[in-house]
C-alpha positions in Angstrom: 103.1 102.8 114.5 102.2 106.4 115.5 105.9 107.1 115.7 106.3 106.2 112.1 103.4 108.4 111.1 105.0 111.3 113.0 108.3 110.7 111.2 106.6 110.6 107.8 104.7 113.8 108.5 107.9 115.4 109.6 109.7 114.3 106.5 107.0 115.6 104.3 107.4 119.0 105.9 111.1 119.3 105.3 112.6 121.8 103.0 114.0 120.6 99.7 117.6 121.0 101.0 116.9 119.1 104.3 115.1 116.4 102.4 118.1 115.9 100.2 120.4 115.8 103.2 118.1 113.2 104.8 118.0 111.1 101.7 121.8 111.2 101.4 122.1 110.2 105.1 119.6 107.4 104.6 121.4 106.1 101.5 124.8 106.1 103.3 123.3 104.3 106.2 121.8 101.7 103.9 125.2 101.1 102.2 126.9 100.8 105.6 124.4 98.1 106.6 124.9 96.3 103.3 128.7 96.4 103.7 128.4 94.9 107.2 126.2 92.2 105.9 128.6 91.3 103.1 131.5 91.3 105.5 129.6 89.0 107.8 128.7 86.6 105.0 132.3 86.6 103.8 133.7 85.9 107.3 131.2 83.1 107.9 131.9 81.4 104.6 128.6 82.1 103.0 130.3 83.6 99.9 132.9 80.8 99.5 130.8 79.4 96.6 131.6 82.6 94.6 135.3 82.1 95.0 135.0 78.4 94.0 132.9 79.4 91.0 135.5 82.0 89.9 138.3 79.5 90.4 136.5 76.9 88.3 135.9 79.5 85.6 139.6 80.5 85.6 140.7 76.8 85.4 138.4 76.2 82.5 139.7 79.4 80.8 136.1 80.9 80.9 136.9 83.8 83.2 136.6 87.0 81.2 138.2 90.4 81.8 141.4 89.1 83.4 
């Protein structure tokens, strides 16, 4: 846990510009992890229910925007 405290202390001492760069890096990394998770769930069939739901909506003419 001391490592985390050291990191937090270091972050607090960053200049505004470096803090912004770190924030952008962190957000990009978060999106990359999210993309990998979605891709994994898609490949393993965990999102198939969404496709079925959309197909049912289309068949029942309830799908909007298309």
